RORODO-520323 format. One record per residue (C-alpha): x, y, z; residue in one letter. Coordinates in pm, 1 decimal. Example, Ala and Ser with C-alpha at 12.3 -4.5 7.8 and 13.67 -1.06 7.14 Angstrom:
<atoms>
{{1230.0 -450.0 780.0} "a"}
{{1367.0 -106.0 714.0} "s"}
</atoms>
This chain:
<atoms>
{{4783.3 -3150.3 -1001.9} "m"}
{{4932.3 -3459.3 -844.7} "v"}
{{4716.3 -3763.4 -749.8} "t"}
{{4868.1 -4052.6 -564.6} "i"}
{{4702.0 -4390.8 -521.3} "l"}
{{4884.0 -4639.6 -296.3} "r"}
{{4787.7 -5005.2 -308.3} "f"}
{{4847.5 -5251.5 -27.5} "h"}
{{4790.7 -5629.3 -23.8} "p"}
{{4594.0 -5628.5 308.9} "d"}
{{4396.8 -5300.9 309.8} "r"}
{{4208.4 -5061.8 76.6} "p"}
{{4412.6 -4820.7 -136.2} "p"}
{{4503.9 -4476.7 -10.0} "e"}
{{4431.7 -4166.7 -216.6} "l"}
{{4645.5 -3858.4 -160.5} "a"}
{{4719.6 -3536.5 -338.5} "s"}
{{5057.0 -3453.8 -178.7} "a"}
{{5376.6 -3641.5 -258.9} "f"}
{{5599.9 -3748.5 25.3} "d"}
{{5955.1 -3807.9 -91.1} "p"}
{{6025.2 -4026.3 213.8} "a"}
{{5764.8 -4277.0 82.4} "a"}
{{5958.1 -4326.4 -241.6} "w"}
{{6015.8 -4591.9 -365.2} "p"}
{{5716.7 -4790.6 -237.1} "p"}
{{5764.2 -5033.5 49.9} "a"}
{{5800.9 -5400.6 -33.2} "e"}
{{5460.8 -5556.1 -121.3} "g"}
{{5311.3 -5218.6 -187.6} "d"}
{{5262.4 -5041.5 -522.8} "s"}
{{5179.4 -4685.3 -615.9} "v"}
{{5026.9 -4495.3 -904.1} "w"}
{{5127.2 -4125.5 -929.7} "i"}
{{4937.3 -3926.5 -1183.8} "d"}
{{5056.0 -3572.4 -1291.6} "l"}
{{4774.3 -3385.5 -1463.0} "e"}
{{4877.4 -3045.3 -1594.1} "g"}
{{5149.9 -3021.5 -1321.7} "p"}
{{5307.1 -2689.6 -1223.6} "d"}
{{5682.6 -2625.2 -1210.9} "t"}
{{5721.7 -2769.4 -857.5} "e"}
{{5532.5 -3085.6 -949.9} "e"}
{{5737.9 -3127.4 -1269.2} "l"}
{{6051.3 -3121.5 -1066.1} "a"}
{{5948.7 -3458.5 -920.8} "l"}
{{6048.7 -3616.1 -1254.5} "l"}
{{6408.8 -3522.0 -1184.0} "e"}
{{6409.4 -3566.5 -808.3} "d"}
{{6326.4 -3804.1 -647.9} "p"}
{{6219.2 -4010.5 -948.5} "f"}
{{6545.6 -3944.9 -1135.0} "r"}
{{6406.0 -4023.3 -1478.8} "f"}
{{6639.1 -3985.4 -1773.3} "h"}
{{6662.6 -3625.8 -1916.4} "p"}
{{6572.7 -3746.0 -2265.8} "l"}
{{6266.3 -3923.2 -2136.5} "a"}
{{6161.6 -3608.9 -1946.7} "i"}
{{6214.1 -3402.3 -2264.9} "e"}
{{5993.6 -3639.3 -2466.4} "d"}
{{5738.4 -3643.6 -2183.4} "c"}
{{5702.2 -3270.5 -2201.0} "l"}
{{5683.8 -3252.2 -2582.3} "t"}
{{5308.3 -3211.6 -2663.1} "p"}
{{5304.1 -3357.3 -3015.4} "e"}
{{5531.2 -3659.5 -2961.5} "h"}
{{5421.5 -3984.6 -3129.7} "q"}
{{5361.6 -4312.8 -2943.9} "p"}
{{5687.6 -4491.6 -2851.7} "k"}
{{5840.3 -4726.8 -2596.5} "i"}
{{6190.9 -4713.4 -2450.1} "e"}
{{6365.8 -4940.2 -2203.4} "d"}
{{6580.1 -4758.0 -1941.4} "f"}
{{6668.4 -5082.0 -1752.5} "d"}
{{6512.1 -4970.1 -1427.0} "a"}
{{6181.8 -4874.3 -1587.6} "y"}
{{5997.5 -4842.5 -1917.8} "l"}
{{5908.9 -4507.8 -2072.0} "f"}
{{5596.9 -4508.5 -2287.5} "l"}
{{5398.0 -4251.1 -2484.2} "i"}
{{5040.9 -4297.7 -2609.9} "f"}
{{4788.4 -4072.4 -2765.0} "r"}
{{4415.5 -4065.5 -2659.2} "g"}
{{4124.9 -3860.2 -2787.7} "i"}
{{4116.8 -3507.3 -2661.3} "d"}
{{3750.1 -3465.3 -2569.6} "f"}
{{3814.8 -3118.4 -2451.8} "g"}
{{3914.3 -2989.5 -2799.8} "a"}
{{3712.2 -2707.3 -2942.6} "n"}
{{3484.9 -2779.2 -3248.3} "g"}
{{3273.1 -3077.6 -3311.8} "a"}
{{3435.3 -3121.5 -3657.5} "q"}
{{3789.8 -3130.0 -3529.9} "e"}
{{3969.8 -3445.1 -3417.8} "f"}
{{4254.2 -3395.4 -3174.2} "q"}
{{4458.7 -3619.8 -2951.2} "t"}
{{4614.6 -3583.7 -2607.3} "l"}
{{4944.7 -3730.3 -2509.2} "k"}
{{4975.2 -3974.7 -2222.1} "l"}
{{5328.8 -4042.9 -2102.3} "a"}
{{5394.2 -4326.7 -1853.8} "a"}
{{5698.5 -4446.4 -1654.0} "f"}
{{5648.3 -4808.4 -1560.2} "l"}
{{5862.6 -4964.1 -1283.5} "g"}
{{5843.3 -5293.2 -1098.4} "p"}
{{5588.4 -5174.7 -833.9} "s"}
{{5496.6 -4823.0 -955.9} "w"}
{{5373.2 -4621.5 -1245.3} "v"}
{{5391.6 -4251.0 -1306.1} "v"}
{{5161.6 -4103.7 -1567.8} "t"}
{{5174.1 -3751.5 -1712.0} "y"}
{{4920.6 -3562.1 -1922.0} "h"}
{{4868.0 -3188.0 -1966.5} "r"}
{{4488.2 -3202.0 -1959.2} "a"}
{{4215.8 -3430.9 -1809.9} "p"}
{{4183.1 -3770.4 -1973.2} "m"}
{{3867.9 -3983.4 -1941.7} "r"}
{{4060.8 -4312.2 -1935.3} "s"}
{{4271.5 -4198.9 -1640.4} "v"}
{{3968.9 -4064.6 -1454.2} "r"}
{{3768.9 -4385.6 -1515.1} "t"}
{{4043.4 -4614.9 -1377.2} "v"}
{{4110.0 -4379.4 -1082.1} "r"}
{{3744.0 -4384.0 -988.0} "e"}
{{3727.2 -4758.8 -1029.5} "k"}
{{3999.4 -4819.1 -769.2} "y"}
{{3892.0 -4545.2 -525.1} "t"}
{{3522.8 -4630.8 -516.9} "h"}
{{3500.4 -4986.2 -650.9} "g"}
{{3629.6 -5332.6 -578.1} "d"}
{{4007.6 -5326.9 -552.5} "t"}
{{4059.2 -5691.2 -457.3} "a"}
{{4361.8 -5841.0 -620.9} "g"}
{{4493.0 -5523.4 -789.7} "l"}
{{4814.7 -5514.4 -586.7} "a"}
{{4879.2 -5874.1 -685.0} "a"}
{{4814.2 -5803.2 -1055.8} "r"}
{{5066.2 -5514.1 -1050.1} "g"}
{{5102.0 -5174.1 -1199.4} "m"}
{{5154.8 -5313.4 -1549.8} "d"}
{{4794.3 -5433.1 -1538.2} "h"}
{{4674.6 -5090.5 -1410.8} "l"}
{{4847.8 -4925.1 -1706.6} "l"}
{{4677.3 -5176.6 -1934.8} "y"}
{{4338.0 -5078.5 -1796.7} "e"}
{{4407.9 -4707.8 -1870.2} "i"}
{{4520.3 -4787.1 -2221.8} "l"}
{{4217.3 -5022.9 -2276.9} "d"}
{{3974.2 -4741.6 -2201.9} "h"}
{{4180.9 -4502.7 -2412.2} "m"}
{{4170.1 -4727.9 -2716.4} "i"}
{{3806.7 -4813.9 -2666.8} "e"}
{{3716.9 -4442.1 -2692.1} "y"}
{{3836.1 -4447.3 -3055.4} "y"}
{{3556.2 -4686.6 -3161.3} "f"}
{{3261.9 -4451.0 -3118.6} "p"}
{{3449.8 -4183.9 -3322.6} "v"}
{{3513.1 -4427.4 -3605.1} "i"}
{{3150.1 -4549.8 -3588.0} "e"}
{{3035.1 -4188.0 -3620.7} "a"}
{{3237.1 -4167.0 -3945.0} "i"}
{{3061.9 -4474.0 -4071.7} "e"}
{{2714.9 -4302.1 -4002.3} "e"}
{{2845.0 -3995.4 -4177.4} "e"}
{{2947.6 -4198.5 -4481.8} "i"}
{{2596.6 -4347.1 -4505.2} "d"}
{{2438.2 -4001.9 -4480.1} "a"}
{{2674.1 -3866.5 -4743.3} "i"}
{{2584.6 -4150.3 -4986.5} "e"}
{{2214.6 -4066.3 -4954.8} "e"}
{{2280.5 -3692.0 -4999.0} "e"}
{{2519.2 -3747.0 -5291.7} "l"}
{{2253.3 -3868.2 -5535.3} "f"}
{{1976.7 -3641.1 -5398.5} "r"}
{{2140.8 -3301.2 -5380.9} "d"}
{{2517.7 -3307.2 -5438.3} "p"}
{{2592.0 -2944.1 -5346.6} "g"}
{{2910.7 -2785.3 -5206.9} "d"}
{{2810.8 -2894.3 -4856.8} "d"}
{{2841.2 -3259.3 -4962.5} "v"}
{{3195.7 -3200.2 -5083.8} "l"}
{{3281.1 -3028.6 -4750.1} "d"}
{{3142.6 -3329.5 -4557.5} "r"}
{{3342.9 -3576.2 -4768.2} "i"}
{{3664.4 -3389.7 -4717.8} "l"}
{{3594.5 -3339.7 -4343.2} "t"}
{{3527.9 -3709.1 -4291.1} "a"}
{{3831.1 -3807.6 -4497.9} "k"}
{{4055.9 -3578.1 -4301.9} "r"}
{{3921.9 -3712.9 -3973.4} "k"}
{{3975.1 -4075.7 -4093.8} "t"}
{{4342.0 -3994.9 -4193.0} "v"}
{{4397.6 -3827.9 -3852.5} "e"}
{{4254.8 -4128.2 -3662.8} "i"}
{{4486.8 -4369.0 -3850.4} "k"}
{{4780.0 -4146.0 -3799.5} "r"}
{{4709.4 -4134.0 -3430.1} "a"}
{{4636.1 -4503.9 -3371.1} "i"}
{{4877.0 -4679.1 -3612.3} "a"}
{{5203.4 -4619.6 -3413.6} "p"}
{{5041.5 -4786.9 -3108.4} "h"}
{{5055.5 -5120.3 -3290.9} "r"}
{{5427.6 -5142.7 -3270.7} "d"}
{{5425.0 -5050.8 -2896.7} "v"}
{{5159.2 -5300.8 -2802.1} "f"}
{{5321.4 -5564.4 -3025.5} "g"}
{{5654.4 -5528.1 -2847.2} "r"}
{{5493.7 -5546.5 -2505.9} "i"}
{{5287.3 -5852.6 -2597.4} "s"}
{{5604.1 -6038.3 -2707.6} "r"}
{{5739.5 -6031.6 -2351.7} "n"}
{{6036.7 -5814.3 -2442.4} "e"}
{{6035.5 -5625.6 -2113.1} "f"}
{{6063.1 -5764.8 -1756.8} "p"}
{{5848.2 -5473.8 -1621.2} "e"}
{{5544.7 -5638.7 -1786.6} "v"}
{{5444.1 -5986.4 -1653.2} "d"}
{{5389.4 -6260.9 -1905.8} "a"}
{{5024.2 -6301.8 -1796.2} "q"}
{{4964.5 -5927.3 -1836.6} "t"}
{{5129.6 -5928.0 -2175.2} "a"}
{{4838.2 -6130.3 -2306.5} "v"}
{{4610.9 -5834.6 -2232.5} "f"}
{{4835.5 -5604.2 -2426.9} "y"}
{{4803.3 -5846.2 -2716.3} "r"}
{{4431.7 -5766.7 -2711.2} "d"}
{{4522.5 -5395.2 -2739.0} "l"}
{{4734.1 -5481.5 -3038.6} "y"}
{{4432.6 -5653.4 -3200.7} "d"}
{{4214.4 -5349.1 -3126.9} "s"}
{{4455.7 -5103.5 -3286.0} "t"}
{{4499.3 -5336.5 -3587.5} "f"}
{{4124.8 -5345.3 -3625.5} "r"}
{{4098.0 -4967.0 -3595.9} "l"}
{{4356.4 -4911.0 -3867.0} "t"}
{{4194.9 -5160.1 -4097.4} "e"}
{{3858.8 -4987.0 -4047.5} "i"}
{{4019.1 -4648.2 -4105.6} "a"}
{{4171.3 -4767.9 -4429.9} "d"}
{{3840.3 -4910.9 -4553.6} "s"}
{{3657.8 -4588.8 -4466.0} "y"}
{{3919.1 -4387.2 -4646.4} "r"}
{{3870.7 -4594.3 -4958.7} "d"}
{{3493.2 -4547.2 -4930.3} "l"}
{{3536.4 -4168.7 -4900.4} "l"}
{{3769.4 -4168.5 -5201.7} "n"}
{{3500.2 -4349.5 -5392.6} "g"}
{{3234.4 -4094.6 -5269.7} "l"}
{{3468.4 -3815.2 -5385.1} "f"}
{{3496.6 -3973.0 -5726.0} "d"}
{{3121.6 -4016.7 -5726.2} "g"}
{{3069.2 -3652.9 -5638.4} "y"}
{{3292.6 -3549.8 -5927.0} "l"}
{{3104.0 -3780.0 -6163.9} "s"}
{{2762.4 -3652.2 -6056.4} "v"}
{{2864.2 -3291.6 -6081.9} "t"}
{{3034.7 -3355.7 -6412.4} "s"}
{{2721.9 -3522.3 -6544.5} "q"}
{{2507.0 -3234.7 -6434.1} "r"}
{{2752.3 -2992.6 -6601.2} "l"}
{{2729.6 -3193.8 -6919.1} "n"}
{{2350.4 -3173.5 -6913.7} "e"}
{{2372.8 -2793.5 -6874.1} "v"}
{{2621.8 -2767.3 -7151.8} "m"}
{{2411.8 -2987.8 -7379.0} "k"}
{{2104.9 -2759.0 -7327.9} "i"}
{{2315.6 -2447.5 -7387.8} "l"}
{{2473.0 -2602.6 -7704.3} "t"}
{{2121.7 -2696.7 -7836.2} "i"}
{{1995.0 -2353.1 -7763.5} "f"}
{{2295.0 -2189.8 -7936.3} "a"}
{{2258.4 -2423.1 -8233.2} "t"}
{{1893.5 -2330.5 -8279.7} "i"}
{{1974.7 -1962.9 -8246.6} "m"}
{{2245.7 -1975.5 -8511.5} "l"}
{{2020.4 -1991.5 -8823.4} "p"}
{{1772.4 -1755.9 -8661.9} "l"}
{{2049.0 -1507.7 -8606.5} "t"}
{{2161.3 -1553.2 -8964.9} "f"}
{{1808.3 -1474.5 -9094.8} "i"}
{{1777.0 -1175.9 -8867.9} "a"}
{{2121.5 -1056.6 -8975.4} "g"}
{{2034.1 -1081.6 -9345.0} "v"}
{{1715.9 -881.2 -9313.4} "y"}
{{1884.3 -641.2 -9078.4} "g"}
{{2125.6 -523.4 -9355.6} "m"}
{{2064.2 -166.0 -9470.9} "n"}
{{2070.9 -214.6 -9845.3} "f"}
{{1835.9 6.7 -10049.2} "e"}
{{1712.0 -262.8 -10286.1} "y"}
{{1583.0 -567.0 -10091.2} "m"}
{{1261.6 -708.9 -10254.3} "p"}
{{1119.8 -835.2 -9923.8} "e"}
{{1134.8 -491.9 -9754.0} "l"}
{{853.5 -360.7 -9974.8} "g"}
{{641.5 -673.7 -9937.3} "w"}
{{336.2 -620.7 -9720.5} "r"}
{{359.2 -967.7 -9555.6} "y"}
{{735.8 -992.5 -9548.2} "g"}
{{769.5 -943.5 -9165.1} "y"}
{{517.1 -1216.4 -9089.1} "f"}
{{676.7 -1455.7 -9347.0} "v"}
{{1017.5 -1416.4 -9196.0} "v"}
{{880.0 -1488.5 -8850.3} "w"}
{{714.5 -1797.7 -8992.2} "g"}
{{1033.5 -1915.0 -9149.3} "v"}
{{1224.3 -1864.4 -8820.9} "m"}
{{961.1 -2054.4 -8621.5} "l"}
{{960.1 -2336.1 -8870.7} "t"}
{{1341.6 -2358.7 -8855.4} "v"}
{{1341.7 -2359.6 -8476.9} "a"}
{{1064.5 -2621.0 -8446.3} "i"}
{{1216.9 -2835.4 -8715.3} "g"}
{{1555.8 -2838.4 -8539.5} "m"}
{{1393.3 -2925.1 -8207.8} "l"}
{{1207.3 -3212.6 -8372.3} "w"}
{{1533.9 -3330.7 -8536.1} "f"}
{{1727.9 -3320.9 -8202.6} "f"}
{{1451.4 -3514.1 -8022.8} "r"}
{{1435.8 -3777.7 -8302.6} "r"}
{{1809.5 -3831.6 -8264.3} "r"}
{{1776.2 -3868.1 -7883.9} "g"}
{{1972.3 -3553.0 -7803.0} "w"}
{{1678.9 -3415.9 -7601.4} "l"}
</atoms>
């Protein structure tokens, strides 16, 4: 699907869904945003003609798992970012969706294989909201707004991990079962994936904020510096949460080990008490013909008394030593 939004300095923007090659490049004073969402073969051909983007940039654009990057092709910038894929299956899974962008002096072309909230939010803003001054600010600012929403959507996800960590801490000392271990490992995996997704953006935003590229105005570069700060904060939070989860994992091992030690202690005490009782039962279980106690009328009760005395005495001794 192709969505085209044309901006003019003296009238509202025009929204279209069909591309007119005769209107490329935009007229002087105008600017255009062309969004390719899950395009078909015919729509993908626009990247080669009339846009004439570099084949290597097109190849990277179509690679689903490509990491964030920025490349200068003189006439335009080619950028790749990764936003949260809200359409991914499974509440426990964290997946990202690639957003590729070609930024020129008065135009920007974005590509993504599935719907993205950040793109939809900005599109709705400029088709139904106040568009005053957008053409003057330029397409570099429009791309910033898309990326600003994209990065902001990471914060609720990282905050949900913080809530999960608090819940795991309470559960850990109350009932540290196998489900607690699963929750720790799931949260840790999600934290690592978030950092892996967000960390490469720091270099991209850092380069843009340093005014390395003429396609981004110096005043707009300040906004990209804010994006750099946001990604830096996200990576720092992810690192701290990873350390907390490592501590929870160690705590889980300590608690389960302590419980295992308690079980082993009880079993050891039980086995220790049974040892002399087994010895006594073994002695009087021997089938010798001449055993004085076998003919004694009260021998059975005396042996039971001795065994109970031994067991009670050992329990008293263990408790006196603090082993029970």
